[in-house]
N, C-alpha and C positions, 0 to 999 in steps of 0.2 A: 504494500500500500504506500509506504514511504517513497519507494522508487517511482511509483506512478505519479505521485504528487510532484516530485522533483522534475520528472520528465514533462509533465503538463506545464509547470512554471517555466521550464526552459523553452518550450515551444511558444508559449505565450509571450515571453520576452523577445524571442526572435521576430515574431510577427508584429510586435508593437514598435519595433525600431524601423521607421520608415525614412525614406529619402524625402526631403522637403521638395515639394513641387513648386518651382518658381516659374513665374511667367517669363517665357523666352521671347524677347522682343528686341531686335537689334537692327540698327541701321548699318551703314557701311563702317566697318571697324578696320582701322589701320594705325600704324605707329604715328602717322601725321595727325590724326584726329584725337589720339590719346595724349599727345604732347601738351604739356602745360600743368598748371596747378589745379587740384581738385579738393574742394572743402567737404569734410565729412558732415553728413546730416543725421544718419542713424545706423545702427547695427542691430540685426535681429538674428535669432536662431539659438544654436547650442542645444544641449540635451533638455534644458529647462524651458526653452522657447522664450528667452528674455529679449527685451528691447532696450537698447542703450542709446542715449542722445547726448549731445554736448551739455545739455542742461542737467541731466541726471548723473552724468559722469564727472561733471565739473572740470572738464578739460576740453581742448579742441584738438582735432587731428586734421591733417591734410596730406595729400600725396602729390608728388611731382614726377611726371614722366619726362625724361630727357633722353631723346633718341632711344637707346636700348637699356637705359637705366631707370629704375624705379626707386624713389626716395620716400621715406616715411617720416613724418614730423608730428611731434606732440608739443602743444603750446609753442609752436614756431621754432622748436629745436629739433634738429635731425636726430632720429633714434636708430635708424638702420637703413640699409639700401642694398640693392643687388642689380646686377645686369640680368636681362631677361630676353627671351624670344617670344614673339607673338605667334602662336601656332593654332591651327584648327585641328581639333582632335575629339575623341569620344570623352564624355564626361558622365558624372552620375546624374545629371539633370535632364538629359534628353537622349533619345535614340539617334538624333542627328548630331553631327559634329558641331562644336561651338568653339569660339575663340578662347584660348587659354593664355594667361600671362605665366609663362613657365620660367622659373628661376634658372639661370645658367650656373652650373657647378655649385649648387647650394643644397645640401641635404637637409638643412634645418628650416627651409621655407616651404610652405604649402602652395601649390599652384593655385592661381586665382582664375575662376571662370567668369567671363563677361556674360552675365545672364540678361542684362538689359543695357542698351545704350541708345538713348533717344535725345536728340538735340544736345542739351548741356548737362544731362543726367546719366550717370553710369551706376550700375549695380555690379559689384564684384563679390563672388561667393567662393568660399573654400571648397575645393573639390574633394571633400570628405563627408561621410555621414555625420550628422549632428554638428556640422560646421556652422559658420556664421556667414551672413551676407551683409554687405555694407553699401549704403547709398552715398554717392558723392555728387556734388554739383561743380561744374567747371567755373573757375574764376574768370571774370571778364577782364580783358586787358585794357 
């Protein structure tokens, strides 16, 4: 009986872990239209399904795309960066290939999937189950 309960709980756990279904809506994605600074608006996801904003986090984030380099900033101070390739490949979000910001020679960085890019808004999602997706708006020059 104990083994049956454990097996039931294991199966229940496996079926309760779902991949988040994100709306896939992209315009033309290229290094040229990624280039520039992007201000963070919100992050959602994770195992608990949280939503974090600059107001709730009490800090600001932004990204800067420079040619093949992606830089991350917190409160206007650089925190990390890496060189990347923009590739179209399979992801956990769609049967169709999507654009992925794939870190070059970095084992510690999770590839970011471009799940939405319309006008001046981009949504980047971790290419892992229970990951996070973040919304950014491009700065006007």
